VEXLUM-447034 format. One line per 4 residues: number of its first residue (from 1); for each residue x, y, z of C-alpha. Coordinates in nm, 4 decimals, decimal comma, always signed. Each point is the difference from the previous one (the first is absolute). Last residue first. Layout:
NUM) X/Y/Z; ...
END
This chain:
658) +3,3271/+4,3004/+1,6149; -0,2884/-0,0997/-0,1867; -0,2380/-0,1794/+0,1319; -0,1006/-0,3697/-0,1713
654) +0,2633/-0,2074/+0,1904; -0,2186/+0,1217/+0,3256; -0,3613/-0,0212/-0,1276; +0,1250/-0,4432/-0,1020
650) +0,1606/-0,0456/+0,3878; -0,3046/+0,2180/+0,1519; -0,2412/-0,2585/-0,1554; -0,2057/+0,1297/-0,3106
646) -0,3606/-0,0040/+0,1649; -0,3352/-0,2528/-0,0484; -0,3495/+0,0941/+0,0109; -0,2431/-0,2610/+0,0674
642) -0,3772/-0,0094/-0,1417; -0,1813/-0,2616/+0,1350; -0,2985/-0,1910/-0,1649; -0,3418/-0,1621/+0,2234
638) -0,0978/-0,3261/-0,0991; -0,1993/-0,0965/-0,3784; +0,3368/+0,1417/-0,1534; +0,1992/-0,3866/-0,0707
634) -0,3020/-0,2488/-0,0324; -0,2074/-0,0851/+0,2929; -0,2186/-0,3016/-0,0996; +0,1623/-0,1955/+0,3587
630) +0,2209/-0,2020/-0,1636; +0,1394/+0,2939/-0,1931; +0,1233/+0,1813/+0,3384; +0,1257/+0,3746/-0,1448
626) +0,1706/+0,2325/+0,1854; +0,1668/+0,3316/-0,1803; +0,2425/+0,2448/+0,1364; +0,1139/+0,2574/-0,2648
622) +0,2913/+0,2479/-0,0268; +0,0817/+0,2985/-0,0981; +0,4021/+0,1084/-0,0695; +0,3342/-0,0456/+0,1214
618) +0,2003/-0,3101/-0,1105; +0,1030/-0,3770/+0,0771; -0,3340/-0,0098/+0,2888; +0,0630/-0,2664/+0,2313
614) -0,3225/-0,0488/+0,1750; -0,0238/-0,3921/+0,2189; -0,3561/-0,1085/+0,0578; -0,1729/-0,1241/+0,2923
610) -0,3071/-0,1388/+0,1501; -0,2614/-0,0058/+0,2940; -0,3526/-0,1729/-0,0379; +0,1929/-0,2733/+0,2378
606) +0,3098/+0,1616/+0,1360; +0,2741/+0,0777/-0,2364; -0,0384/-0,1696/-0,3101; +0,2173/+0,0051/-0,2543
602) -0,0936/+0,1577/-0,3724; -0,0168/-0,1379/-0,3347; +0,2045/+0,2102/-0,2116; -0,0756/+0,2431/-0,3780
598) +0,2093/+0,2642/-0,0686; +0,0008/+0,3267/-0,2518; +0,2455/+0,1914/-0,1735; -0,0875/+0,2628/-0,3069
594) -0,4285/-0,0224/+0,0949; -0,0453/+0,3557/-0,0687; +0,0332/-0,0421/+0,3698; +0,2346/-0,1572/+0,1180
590) -0,1486/-0,3607/+0,1119; -0,0709/-0,2221/+0,3128; -0,2010/-0,2948/+0,0073; -0,1253/-0,2189/+0,2894
586) -0,2259/-0,3616/-0,1609; -0,1360/-0,1971/+0,3188; -0,0861/-0,3265/+0,0340; +0,3117/-0,1427/+0,0657
582) -0,0151/+0,1993/+0,3491; -0,3139/-0,1589/+0,0955; -0,3092/+0,2370/+0,0298; -0,2723/-0,0682/+0,3431
578) -0,3332/-0,1344/-0,1221; -0,2657/+0,1883/-0,1065; -0,3268/+0,0136/+0,2069; -0,1372/+0,3360/-0,2287
574) -0,1130/+0,1578/+0,3508; +0,3694/+0,1755/+0,0776; +0,2373/+0,0504/-0,3171; +0,2019/-0,2920/+0,0494
570) +0,3937/+0,1000/+0,0578; +0,2984/+0,2135/-0,1412; +0,2129/+0,1633/+0,1636; +0,2888/+0,1521/-0,0816
566) +0,4337/+0,0901/+0,0728; +0,1868/+0,1199/-0,2276; +0,3798/-0,0730/+0,0966; +0,2509/+0,2579/-0,1278
562) +0,3069/-0,0698/-0,2278; +0,2097/+0,3128/-0,1088; +0,1139/+0,0582/-0,3748; -0,2176/+0,2862/-0,0361
558) -0,1215/+0,1335/+0,3762; -0,3901/+0,0314/+0,0653; -0,2555/+0,2556/+0,0540; -0,2690/-0,0827/+0,2980
554) -0,3530/+0,1019/-0,1155; -0,1236/-0,3375/-0,0598; +0,1371/-0,0337/+0,3802; +0,0701/-0,3882/+0,0521
550) -0,2940/-0,2405/+0,1830; -0,1866/-0,0020/-0,3719; -0,3647/-0,1783/+0,0517; -0,1708/-0,1445/-0,2396
546) -0,3469/-0,2196/+0,0273; -0,0922/-0,3610/-0,1444; -0,3221/-0,0762/-0,1605; -0,0556/+0,2676/-0,1614
542) -0,2803/+0,2625/+0,0862; -0,3081/+0,1536/-0,1524; -0,1021/-0,2724/-0,2656; +0,0088/-0,3152/+0,2535
538) -0,2061/+0,1714/+0,2314; +0,1104/-0,3299/+0,2135; -0,1708/-0,2162/-0,2445; -0,2075/+0,1879/-0,2678
534) +0,0891/-0,3019/-0,2427; +0,0512/+0,1005/-0,3632; -0,2540/-0,0681/-0,2582; -0,1422/+0,3224/-0,0729
530) +0,1843/+0,0587/-0,2968; -0,1113/+0,2778/-0,2180; +0,1470/+0,0100/-0,3628; +0,0945/+0,2869/-0,2544
526) +0,0866/+0,0605/-0,3434; +0,2908/+0,1467/-0,1648; +0,1660/-0,0873/-0,3370; +0,3208/+0,0899/-0,1626
522) +0,0536/-0,0555/-0,3419; +0,2324/-0,1420/-0,2548; -0,0920/-0,2886/-0,2737; +0,1809/-0,1443/+0,1082
518) +0,1362/+0,0784/+0,2793; -0,2876/-0,0143/+0,2582; +0,0575/+0,1961/+0,3438; -0,2793/-0,0519/+0,2879
514) -0,1000/+0,2074/+0,2800; -0,2890/-0,0873/+0,2478; -0,0356/+0,2598/+0,2292; -0,1754/-0,1612/+0,3361
510) -0,3059/+0,0542/+0,2056; +0,0520/-0,1218/+0,2920; +0,0466/-0,2665/+0,2852; +0,3556/-0,0148/+0,1150
506) +0,3353/-0,3321/-0,0091; -0,0296/-0,1327/-0,3885; +0,2913/-0,2069/-0,0969; +0,0729/-0,1141/-0,3570
502) -0,0716/-0,2079/-0,2505; -0,0058/+0,0572/-0,3945; -0,2495/-0,1132/-0,2254; +0,0112/+0,0567/-0,3924
498) -0,2726/-0,0829/-0,2681; +0,0182/+0,0390/-0,3471; +0,0633/-0,3688/-0,1246; +0,0070/-0,1548/+0,3185
494) +0,2073/+0,0264/+0,2877; +0,2103/+0,2466/-0,1103; +0,2280/+0,1862/+0,2800; +0,0206/+0,2703/+0,1750
490) +0,3016/+0,0131/+0,2244; +0,1111/-0,2525/+0,2736; +0,3285/-0,0892/-0,1857; +0,2651/-0,1777/+0,2422
486) +0,3314/-0,0155/-0,2131; +0,2506/-0,1983/+0,1384; +0,3617/-0,0167/+0,1129; +0,2796/-0,2426/+0,1156
482) +0,3073/+0,0545/+0,1726; -0,0229/+0,3676/+0,0749; +0,3189/+0,0648/+0,2140; -0,1412/+0,2303/+0,2821
478) +0,1807/+0,3657/+0,0108; -0,3583/+0,1625/-0,0116; -0,0460/-0,1324/-0,3484; +0,0598/+0,2310/-0,2139
474) -0,1698/+0,1128/-0,3135; +0,0995/+0,0462/-0,3433; -0,1640/+0,1570/-0,3085; -0,0563/-0,0899/-0,3730
470) +0,3404/-0,2765/+0,0344; +0,2022/+0,0852/-0,3062; -0,0431/-0,0837/-0,3879; -0,3205/+0,0515/-0,0622
466) -0,2667/-0,1578/-0,2250; -0,1523/-0,2104/+0,3097; +0,0007/+0,1965/+0,2866; +0,2033/-0,0860/+0,2967
462) -0,0857/+0,0447/+0,3497; +0,3447/-0,0404/+0,2301; -0,0465/-0,1172/+0,3125; +0,3404/+0,0478/+0,2781
458) +0,1783/-0,1762/+0,2671; +0,2543/+0,0334/-0,2825; +0,1542/-0,3289/+0,1026; -0,3789/-0,0948/-0,0669
454) -0,1103/+0,1253/-0,2747; -0,3838/-0,1029/+0,0096; -0,1001/+0,0806/-0,3860; -0,3419/+0,1473/-0,0694
450) -0,1454/-0,0500/-0,3386; -0,1501/+0,1461/-0,2790; -0,2455/+0,0213/-0,3199; -0,2670/-0,1948/+0,1659
446) -0,2036/+0,2292/+0,2117; -0,0032/-0,2329/+0,2824; +0,3818/+0,0027/+0,0211; +0,1698/-0,2557/-0,0521
442) +0,2239/-0,1396/+0,3003; +0,4394/-0,0902/+0,0350; +0,1301/-0,1259/+0,2864; -0,2473/-0,3169/-0,0187
438) +0,3274/-0,2525/-0,0447; +0,0557/+0,0473/+0,3472; +0,2989/+0,2370/+0,1569; +0,4184/-0,0678/-0,0180
434) -0,0145/+0,0103/+0,3243; +0,2669/+0,3020/+0,1921; -0,0558/+0,2086/-0,3124; +0,3018/-0,0028/-0,2204
430) -0,0805/-0,2680/-0,2305; -0,2957/+0,2152/-0,1090; +0,2622/+0,2682/-0,1537; +0,0392/+0,3325/+0,1124
426) -0,0498/+0,3487/-0,1924; -0,3791/-0,0683/-0,0630; -0,2282/-0,1389/-0,3081; +0,2342/+0,0706/-0,2678
422) -0,2155/-0,1121/-0,3765; +0,1305/-0,3088/-0,2117; -0,2355/-0,0313/-0,2920; -0,0243/-0,3191/-0,2120
418) -0,1429/-0,0724/-0,3611; -0,0830/-0,3517/-0,0668; +0,2366/-0,1196/-0,2844; -0,1891/-0,1447/-0,3102
414) -0,1247/-0,3710/-0,0156; -0,3552/+0,1365/+0,0158; -0,2430/+0,1165/+0,2414; +0,1762/+0,0979/+0,3110
410) +0,0421/+0,3586/-0,1221; -0,3706/+0,0334/+0,1489; +0,1374/-0,0414/+0,3644; +0,2659/+0,2997/+0,0104
406) +0,2788/-0,1234/+0,2401; +0,0611/+0,2260/+0,2782; +0,3010/-0,0297/+0,2066; +0,0737/+0,1739/+0,3442
402) +0,2871/+0,1390/+0,1467; +0,1849/+0,0383/+0,2856; +0,2800/-0,3402/-0,0758; +0,0765/-0,2614/+0,1547
398) -0,3383/-0,0784/+0,0595; -0,1610/+0,0663/-0,3338; -0,3779/-0,0513/+0,0107; -0,2011/-0,0548/-0,3121
394) -0,2957/+0,1828/-0,1090; -0,2257/-0,1191/-0,2752; -0,1726/+0,2596/-0,1506; -0,2837/+0,1029/-0,1996
390) -0,2927/-0,1451/+0,1780; +0,1718/+0,0052/+0,3048; +0,1759/-0,2668/+0,1684; +0,2276/-0,1427/+0,2431
386) +0,3794/-0,1297/+0,0272; +0,2143/-0,1521/+0,2385; +0,4187/-0,0745/+0,0710; +0,2132/+0,1395/-0,2532
382) +0,3491/-0,0327/+0,0587; +0,0737/+0,3092/-0,2300; -0,2185/-0,0545/-0,3569; +0,2315/+0,0455/-0,3195
378) -0,1636/-0,3401/-0,1565; -0,3580/-0,0741/-0,1527; -0,0940/-0,3507/-0,1159; -0,3180/-0,0269/-0,2032
374) -0,2527/-0,1995/-0,0890; +0,0713/-0,2864/+0,1944; -0,3044/-0,2734/-0,0290; -0,2720/-0,1091/+0,1081
370) -0,1918/+0,1218/-0,3511; -0,2903/+0,2227/+0,0780; +0,1985/+0,0378/+0,3623; +0,2788/+0,1620/-0,1659
366) +0,2848/+0,0107/+0,2410; +0,1988/+0,2754/+0,0659; +0,3955/-0,0397/+0,1549; +0,1311/+0,2833/+0,2276
362) +0,3584/-0,0784/+0,0014; +0,2733/+0,1266/+0,2581; +0,1331/-0,3127/+0,0618; -0,0442/-0,0071/+0,3577
358) -0,2993/+0,1494/+0,0101; -0,2034/-0,2189/-0,2182; -0,3198/+0,1591/-0,0592; -0,2712/-0,1618/-0,1911
354) -0,2526/+0,1685/-0,1219; -0,3355/-0,1571/-0,1687; -0,1634/+0,1821/-0,3093; -0,3451/-0,1282/-0,0390
350) -0,2202/+0,0607/+0,3430; -0,1342/+0,3444/-0,1277; +0,1586/+0,1860/+0,2618; +0,3558/-0,0782/+0,0153
346) +0,0598/-0,3452/+0,1180; +0,2552/-0,1171/+0,3468; +0,3192/-0,2377/+0,0446; +0,2985/+0,1138/+0,1935
342) +0,3243/-0,0574/+0,1338; +0,1073/-0,3019/-0,2565; +0,3278/-0,0493/+0,0941; +0,1026/-0,2644/-0,3144
338) -0,1269/+0,0722/-0,3546; -0,2961/-0,1106/-0,1560; -0,1407/-0,3091/-0,1092; -0,4006/-0,0225/-0,0932
334) -0,1538/-0,3267/+0,1323; -0,3343/-0,0765/-0,1719; -0,3409/-0,2029/+0,0662; +0,1158/-0,0619/+0,3955
330) -0,3679/-0,1912/+0,1444; -0,2871/+0,1575/+0,1768; -0,2036/-0,1630/-0,3189; -0,2560/+0,3532/-0,0059
326) +0,2510/+0,2188/+0,1720; +0,2455/-0,0572/-0,2781; +0,3294/+0,0562/+0,1871; +0,3026/+0,2323/-0,2453
322) +0,3190/-0,0839/+0,2396; +0,2778/+0,2476/-0,0478; +0,2966/-0,0988/+0,0240; +0,3521/+0,0078/+0,1775
318) +0,0292/-0,3657/+0,1811; +0,0641/+0,1386/+0,2560; -0,2236/+0,3265/+0,0092; -0,3075/-0,1083/-0,1260
314) -0,2011/+0,3058/-0,0566; -0,3572/-0,1251/-0,0511; -0,2546/+0,1147/-0,2610; -0,4175/-0,0758/+0,0178
310) -0,1401/-0,0388/-0,3123; -0,3212/+0,1516/-0,1712; +0,2530/+0,0841/-0,2944; -0,1263/+0,3863/-0,0011
306) -0,1456/-0,0079/+0,3653; +0,3541/-0,0660/+0,1030; +0,0199/-0,0952/+0,3900; +0,3019/+0,0199/+0,2069
302) +0,2451/-0,1849/+0,2464; +0,3434/+0,1004/+0,1361; +0,2575/-0,2291/+0,1201; -0,0174/-0,3777/-0,0042
298) +0,2836/-0,1953/+0,0807; -0,0984/-0,3515/+0,0981; -0,1743/-0,1882/-0,2492; -0,2906/+0,0777/-0,2815
294) -0,2293/-0,2697/+0,0925; -0,4001/+0,1885/-0,0429; -0,2261/-0,0364/+0,2680; -0,3117/-0,0603/-0,0065
290) -0,3695/+0,1940/+0,1577; +0,1030/+0,0943/+0,3418; -0,3093/+0,1144/+0,1591; -0,0209/+0,3814/+0,1253
286) -0,4018/-0,0019/-0,1197; +0,0355/+0,3002/-0,1539; +0,3058/+0,0263/-0,0897; +0,0876/-0,2920/-0,1445
282) +0,2827/-0,1429/+0,0695; +0,3125/-0,0968/-0,2515; +0,3375/-0,1092/+0,1234; +0,3091/+0,0010/-0,1465
278) +0,2204/-0,3263/+0,0431; +0,3790/-0,0854/+0,0614; +0,0491/+0,1784/+0,3730; +0,2535/+0,1905/+0,1691
274) -0,1090/+0,3177/-0,1924; -0,3585/-0,0337/+0,0182; -0,1912/+0,1694/-0,2876; -0,3928/+0,0435/+0,0493
270) -0,2246/+0,0968/-0,2231; -0,4186/+0,1192/+0,0791; -0,2639/-0,1035/-0,2118; -0,3080/+0,2356/-0,0746
266) +0,1368/+0,3502/-0,0427; -0,0923/+0,0464/-0,3427; +0,1070/-0,3498/-0,1183; +0,3802/+0,0587/+0,1931
262) +0,1473/+0,1272/+0,3276; +0,2923/+0,0094/+0,0936; +0,2435/-0,0992/+0,3281; +0,3781/-0,0573/+0,1033
258) +0,0980/-0,1617/+0,2885; +0,3784/-0,0838/+0,1600; +0,0430/-0,3004/+0,1749; -0,1935/-0,3641/+0,0864
254) -0,3020/-0,0578/-0,1741; -0,3422/+0,1257/-0,0619; -0,2029/-0,1077/+0,2838; -0,3235/+0,2140/-0,0127
250) -0,1662/+0,2135/+0,3212; -0,3202/+0,1195/-0,0062; -0,2080/+0,2976/+0,1242; +0,2592/+0,2057/+0,1663
246) -0,1630/+0,3669/+0,1122; -0,0322/+0,3343/-0,1193; -0,3809/-0,0436/-0,0259; -0,0679/+0,1838/-0,3078
242) +0,3608/-0,1217/-0,1487; -0,0402/-0,3594/+0,0627; +0,3412/-0,1153/+0,0720; +0,1392/-0,3189/-0,2014
238) +0,3069/-0,1234/+0,1231; +0,2721/-0,2399/-0,1811; +0,2112/-0,2342/+0,1832; +0,3877/-0,1046/-0,0173
234) +0,0738/+0,0482/+0,3695; +0,2518/+0,2765/-0,0306; -0,0995/+0,1213/-0,3537; -0,3726/+0,0971/+0,0959
230) -0,1590/+0,1484/-0,3287; -0,3056/+0,2437/+0,0425; -0,2562/-0,0421/-0,2373; -0,2558/+0,2873/+0,1058
226) -0,3706/-0,0387/-0,0562; -0,3421/+0,1708/-0,1283; +0,1873/+0,2502/-0,2622; -0,1703/-0,1776/-0,2707
222) +0,3623/-0,0534/-0,1870; +0,1396/-0,1176/+0,3015; +0,2517/+0,1691/+0,2242; +0,3468/-0,0930/+0,0025
218) +0,2238/-0,0231/+0,2666; +0,3802/-0,1102/+0,0080; +0,2229/-0,0954/+0,2690; -0,1676/-0,1104/+0,3563
214) +0,2538/-0,1599/+0,2090; -0,2447/-0,2735/+0,2313; -0,3379/+0,0067/-0,0822; -0,2622/+0,2641/+0,0992
210) -0,1243/+0,2663/+0,2606; -0,1591/+0,2823/-0,0760; +0,0666/+0,2911/+0,0908; -0,2245/+0,2858/+0,0381
206) -0,0953/+0,3896/-0,0708; +0,3917/+0,1388/-0,1015; -0,0876/+0,3976/-0,0324; -0,0404/+0,1574/-0,3148
202) -0,3718/+0,1426/+0,0493; -0,1471/-0,0991/-0,3129; +0,2793/-0,2177/-0,1401; -0,0559/-0,2380/+0,3565
198) +0,3177/-0,1751/+0,0037; -0,0307/-0,3727/+0,0724; +0,3130/-0,2156/+0,1484; +0,0754/-0,3378/-0,1368
194) +0,1229/-0,2063/+0,2535; +0,3138/-0,3020/+0,0586; +0,1610/+0,2870/+0,2418; +0,3309/+0,0182/-0,1838
190) -0,1728/-0,1033/-0,3138; -0,1982/+0,3220/-0,0519; -0,1967/+0,0107/-0,2981; -0,1977/+0,3373/-0,0406
186) -0,4053/-0,0169/-0,1145; -0,0425/+0,4065/-0,0723; -0,4159/+0,0621/+0,0276; -0,3161/+0,1652/-0,1652
182) +0,1579/+0,0119/-0,3153; -0,2718/-0,1868/-0,1680; +0,1873/-0,2792/-0,1512; +0,2264/+0,0056/+0,3186
178) +0,2878/+0,1530/-0,0572; +0,3164/-0,2583/+0,0469; +0,3415/-0,0606/+0,2283; +0,3364/-0,2215/-0,0216
174) +0,2419/-0,0874/+0,2608; -0,0161/+0,2909/+0,2866; +0,2267/+0,0253/+0,2710; -0,1510/+0,0790/+0,2942
170) -0,2757/+0,2055/+0,2079; -0,1783/+0,0775/-0,2692; +0,0309/+0,3668/+0,0905; -0,1921/+0,3088/-0,1691
166) +0,1647/+0,3034/-0,1267; -0,3084/+0,2450/-0,1299; -0,0220/+0,2875/-0,2514; +0,3441/+0,0783/-0,0803
162) -0,0220/+0,2882/-0,2544; +0,3152/+0,1512/+0,0455; +0,1932/+0,3134/-0,2338; -0,3332/+0,1702/+0,1318
158) -0,3819/+0,0700/-0,0116; -0,0826/-0,0616/-0,3711; -0,1964/-0,3192/+0,0737; -0,0609/-0,2504/-0,2853
154) +0,2990/-0,1961/+0,0803; -0,1237/-0,1702/+0,3230; +0,1456/-0,2456/+0,1239; -0,0243/-0,2674/+0,2546
150) +0,3385/-0,2159/+0,1214; +0,0295/-0,3015/+0,1513; +0,2124/-0,0828/+0,2499; +0,2071/-0,3371/+0,0641
146) +0,3391/+0,2221/-0,0130; +0,1080/-0,1019/-0,3636; -0,3465/+0,2039/-0,0593; -0,2989/-0,1509/-0,2009
142) -0,1335/+0,2802/-0,2220; -0,3320/+0,1281/-0,0416; -0,0899/+0,2611/-0,2905; -0,3478/+0,1821/+0,0479
138) -0,2723/+0,1125/-0,1949; -0,3601/+0,1472/+0,1368; -0,1772/+0,1833/-0,2513; -0,3628/-0,0380/+0,1569
134) +0,0799/+0,2555/+0,2267; -0,2608/+0,0272/+0,3309; +0,0248/+0,3366/+0,2204; +0,1809/+0,1728/-0,3127
130) +0,3570/+0,1153/+0,0757; +0,0935/+0,3702/-0,0307; +0,2422/+0,0663/+0,3205; +0,1984/-0,2826/-0,1244
126) +0,0746/+0,0600/-0,3511; -0,0226/-0,2313/-0,2809; -0,0667/+0,3435/-0,2959; -0,2311/-0,2462/-0,1420
122) -0,2599/+0,0471/+0,3263; +0,0623/+0,4479/-0,1244; -0,0808/-0,0788/-0,3479; -0,3615/-0,1988/+0,1368
118) -0,0999/+0,2677/+0,1750; +0,0562/+0,2248/-0,2541; -0,1703/-0,1862/-0,2497; -0,3196/-0,0400/+0,2140
114) -0,0013/+0,3615/+0,0900; -0,0285/+0,1472/-0,3653; -0,2880/-0,2776/-0,0768; -0,1551/+0,1124/+0,3167
110) +0,0171/-0,2188/+0,3297; -0,3010/-0,0132/+0,2372; -0,0819/+0,2855/+0,2547; +0,1209/-0,0111/+0,3637
106) -0,2191/-0,0128/+0,2623; +0,1866/-0,2488/+0,1784; +0,3328/-0,0690/-0,1431; +0,0640/-0,2133/-0,2705
102) +0,2234/-0,3761/+0,0639; +0,1649/-0,0615/-0,2986; -0,0140/-0,2653/-0,1894; +0,2484/-0,0733/-0,2930
98) +0,0522/-0,1981/-0,2973; +0,2698/-0,0825/-0,3423; -0,1263/-0,1420/-0,2491; +0,2560/-0,2529/-0,1878
94) -0,1892/-0,0804/-0,3393; -0,0129/-0,3875/-0,1976; -0,3572/+0,0390/-0,0248; -0,2790/+0,2748/-0,0787
90) -0,3242/-0,1824/-0,0175; -0,2018/+0,1240/-0,3053; -0,3671/+0,2139/+0,0621; +0,0968/+0,1583/-0,3120
86) -0,0103/+0,3465/+0,0493; +0,0841/+0,0270/+0,3896; +0,2897/-0,2877/-0,0628; +0,0091/-0,1817/+0,2981
82) +0,1537/-0,0229/+0,3293; -0,1773/-0,1586/+0,2916; +0,1967/+0,0667/+0,3356; -0,0208/-0,2025/+0,3125
78) +0,1314/+0,1025/+0,3387; +0,1002/-0,2977/+0,2830; +0,0191/+0,1425/+0,3470; +0,1239/-0,1793/+0,3029
74) -0,1948/+0,1531/+0,3193; +0,2521/+0,2042/+0,2490; +0,0938/-0,0929/+0,3441; -0,2272/+0,1726/+0,2783
70) -0,0346/-0,2554/+0,2056; +0,2904/-0,2629/-0,0647; -0,0813/-0,2919/-0,2636; -0,0667/-0,3457/+0,1433
66) -0,3566/-0,0484/-0,1216; +0,1475/+0,1223/-0,3298; -0,2075/+0,3308/-0,1522; -0,2644/-0,0937/-0,2734
62) +0,1421/+0,1191/-0,3558; -0,0814/+0,3459/-0,0920; -0,0673/+0,0135/-0,3545; +0,0971/+0,3564/-0,2391
58) -0,2008/+0,0763/-0,3358; +0,0218/+0,1524/-0,3311; -0,0637/+0,0100/-0,3678; +0,1795/+0,2351/-0,1959
54) -0,1049/+0,0854/-0,3839; +0,2801/+0,1533/-0,1769; -0,0057/+0,2412/-0,2512; +0,1331/+0,3420/+0,1386
50) -0,1858/-0,0760/+0,3225; -0,2761/-0,2780/+0,0959; -0,1800/-0,0198/+0,2797; -0,1659/-0,3227/+0,1791
46) -0,0359/-0,1150/+0,3755; -0,0315/-0,3587/+0,1553; -0,2886/-0,0766/+0,1947; +0,0768/-0,0161/+0,3918
42) +0,0885/-0,3115/+0,2312; +0,2048/-0,1968/-0,2302; +0,1054/-0,3194/+0,1804; +0,3871/-0,0871/-0,0067
38) +0,1207/-0,1366/-0,3469; +0,0993/-0,3554/-0,0911; +0,3175/+0,0254/-0,2107; +0,0302/+0,0375/-0,4100
34) +0,2216/-0,1813/-0,1700; +0,2498/+0,3024/-0,0808; -0,1237/+0,1147/-0,4207; +0,3269/-0,0528/-0,2295
30) +0,2073/+0,2716/-0,0333; +0,0679/+0,3080/-0,2231; +0,3684/+0,1357/+0,0580; +0,0247/+0,2344/+0,3619
26) +0,0441/+0,3144/-0,0805; +0,2919/+0,1625/+0,1148; +0,1458/+0,1163/+0,3049; +0,2671/+0,1945/+0,0616
22) +0,2306/+0,0046/+0,3252; +0,2181/+0,2956/+0,1414; -0,2287/+0,1049/+0,2694; -0,0419/+0,3382/-0,1742
18) -0,0858/-0,1547/-0,3004; -0,2593/-0,2757/+0,1582; -0,1333/+0,2719/+0,2379; -0,0341/+0,2408/-0,2878
14) -0,2399/-0,2221/-0,1624; -0,0963/+0,2379/-0,3244; -0,3337/+0,1593/-0,0709; -0,1084/+0,1118/-0,3389
10) -0,3492/+0,0876/+0,1191; -0,1380/-0,3336/-0,1815; +0,2595/-0,1620/+0,0932; +0,3577/-0,0835/-0,0331
6) +0,1939/-0,2398/+0,2959; -0,0057/-0,3298/-0,2181; +0,2300/+0,1098/-0,2011; -0,0054/-0,1152/-0,3333
2) +0,1867/-0,2985/-0,0991; +0,3590/-0,0208/-0,2249
END
């Protein structure tokens, strides 16, 4: 088993991960991600060497958009270049962690001991000990039954619930897709014939894109420049430019439900039509139709295999998998399969296609290199979907609360592949209000586990490969998670030994830069001076909003009773900020030291005046915290208040001895 990421030169251990019930292991080495254009760098990089690691760091601030509010933070891109101090060779495949903390005026730079202690504090994940810029953002997003998206921060060791935000998308969702640059999530809403754009920096629904009728599937092209939306109600596919969030073209695709896949390194899009008789090949750049392949009505899932250099189509009516030659645009082979084909999906290598037969409880595995069924696996309970890590295929069973893991390396040869069944929750997925979607399981960026949406249990389960039970559980705040994805905004390798991540920079000043490298183990600190944040309306000294309690913070409350807490939240004088809306505000109340917490959106009672109901379950000290992410105000930046709660008279009387 791999060593823990959280060991450092000073023996640091991620207390946050352990206290929160989550264990994060190092990401398996991945090929460098395509480099994205960086904002302009306004100062030369700083370099430092520690414990055999040479580190070069710079921070580039992007110009503030014209539509941004006065006093809004700037988007910054941090870049670390890691090399072996002796050989100068790039340190590739690492999983570094980084933070930027604003240094107090006249404070001394961090020495090595203070640097290591600061990193240890940040690893604890406490809300009260957070850096101004955290380069390790790691979120779980769930698509819920009540037309909302939950945003969960699994790295905060704060209490039992880690709900960060709740985003309403205005209707039942058919599908969703994360943009390649991770800046937004596109969500298709069939009832409004639209795609909702959810900003993943502020976790707000920014805008609505009108598309065709009843949009269903959505897929982002491999180059990230366009997203393709199947409009199942009018037989078209809308093509959205992801930079402008606008429809740039519409392709006639045929009647019925559509599925999408991309081939030839993303140059060609393949569109099926369930009620039509052809498979459409479309040039991704020009959106011109390149040709049609006659396959008959009933086409289902379509997938591309780079191993076979062919397109595979599930033909649900003739019970076949069709192998299409992309050059001749003809069906080159027909593979007979069992009836009831629910899904067809390739593993990450593109060699093994898993065919899920729900009614038969069977999973067939096609070897794309030979275009034939290599294995037929039984013992599943109404399986409906499959996802992959590097080592395993994860098959969801809908009539039992377990997930089946098929070990991919055992697919070679004629022997029976290795299968392990792991219980995930107490209830069957079929017990939920809706069965949910095919992406109810999502791989973790570390490459050695998954997060599972237990819709009926209203919970998420984190599974680490090699275990016989989930490693951690998170309740989804009373909502049924129909699907889940992982938003990893942490440092990622864009070139050999070059790691970048983005974050919001709110103030000018000197920042202490802290970096934790996993191999070789090293804690490195340096500094960076920020001077590019506009000084609009005394930005450095003032927040754009001012919080005033209209309740008495020194008053005592009674456990078991409900009282309204009213407060004002108004633009700070001189900032020019617009009035805040209730849906922008997040109110957090928790009992120290974090054994109970509650998050809500307040109701507006008057302009600039809001109210929440406080119902403390037991005596103790409670914290009242307000945040407005859309204005760059995280939880804890506005004044917080401590509320005392006494036992109820009935509880006190019951404990008295007659």
